[in-house]
N, C-alpha and C positions, 0 to 999 in steps of 0.2 A: 504494501502498499505506501503510496505516496502521500504527502502534505507539505501545505503550505500556510505559510502565516503569511497573509498579505497585509502591507505594511502604505498606508494609502496617506500618502503623504503630501500631495493637494487634491484638494474634492474637484479641480473639475471635469477629470477622468469619471464620475458620475454621470458628467450630461451624456457619455455617452455608452458608461456602464453600470446601469445600477446602483449595484452591490459586485462591488469587486471578487470577495472575498466566496460570495457565492456563485458568481461565473468560476472561476479557479477553481476551484473545490468539485463540482459538474466534471472540468477535466479532466483534472485528476483522477476521477473515480474512473472515468475513461479506458485513462491512462492506463491505470490501474491491471484494466479489465485485460489489456492488450498484450502490455509487453512482458515476458518471464522476467527481466533486467528489476521489475517493479515488485515482485512478491513477498518483499521485503521488504522494512518500513525505510522509507527515505522521507525527509525532512528538507527541505529550503524553505528560506523565507523569498520573498519578490515583492520591492517596491518600487511603489507605484511610484514617478516623481514627472518632472518640472525639467528642460532644457538647462535651465540652470544652475542644477544641485546634480546635472550629468557630469555638465562643464563639469564641476569641480572636480569630481569623483573622478572623471577622465584626464586632468589636471594632477588631482593628486597620485591617479594609480601607475598612470598612464604615459606621463607627461605631453596629453596631447590636450591643450588650450580650447578644445574646441565643445559642443555638445555630441552623442553620440546616443542610437537609437538603444543598444544593450550594453550593457556588460554584467559580465560574472565574475562573482568570485568563489572561487573555491574553496570546504576548508580540507585545510591539508594538514593532521595529526594522528600520524600514525600511532603514539598510546592512546588515542578515545577510537570508542570503536565507532566505524563509522554509518550515522543511520543521520550525521546531521551533513547534507551534503556543500551546503555555503550562501552564500548569495545570490537575488540576480536584480539588476535597476533594470526600469524598464521609462522612457521618457516619454512624456503626451505628444509634447507638438508634433515630434519626427513619424509618429504614430499617426494620429491624427494628420500628420499632411499628407501620407503616403497613404490614409486611403481614400483618399480624394479620388484616388483610381479605380480603386475596388471598395472593400468593407471595414470599419474599421475591428472587428472584433475578430475578422481573419488575418489583420494586420498584426494584431495585439497577439494572437498565438503565433503568431511565425513570430516575434519576438520571443516572450518566453522559452517558447519549446525552446529556441537556440539556445536563449542561456540556461536551460533544462541544461541542455546535452554536453555543456561543455562543462556544470558540473559536478558530469558522469564521463567528465574524460576527455569527449571530443573535442576536436580539435580541428581546423581548413586551414594547415599553413604548409602544406603539400597538394598539389591536384589530389594523390590518393586518401591522403584525410579528407579530405575539402567535397570529395565523391561519397566518399563511405559516411562524411556528416549528411550530406545533403542528402541521402537517399536515407536517412533514417526520420529528418528533418521530415519529406516528402510525405514519409508515411502515416505517421502518425498524422498529420495535416491532412493526409485523405483522410484518414480515419474517420477524423470527427469534421468531416464537413459531407463523408458519405452518406448519413444520417442526419433527420432533422434534429437538430438540439437547441 
């Protein structure tokens, strides 16, 4: 089972997703049913914020002084049993801008799933890794959108 603590840093998120905590809970329930890696308890924090905060985090942790769509902070501690995966932060403004071409929920799902996969150890630093991560992302997203949710 996968659980997320959803932290709403700015209320503007509620204009697009009425209850982000319930929305994510439903998504994680679906995800827990379809993937074997989710059979054991996994926890992470999903931080829903804005460009200003994302720019600050991106500058502090990646030395890039600009906002970004999603950041992942894996929790790597060999001495603690790894049920806590880490943190994912997502920017409202970037998701909202991208959603003009598609749908806010779909864009949001793309970002948090991308961040979640980073917490699981997926990366996209090489073409081989990019293809592997992209395939897993698309598989998850296709499952979310093949049924009415």
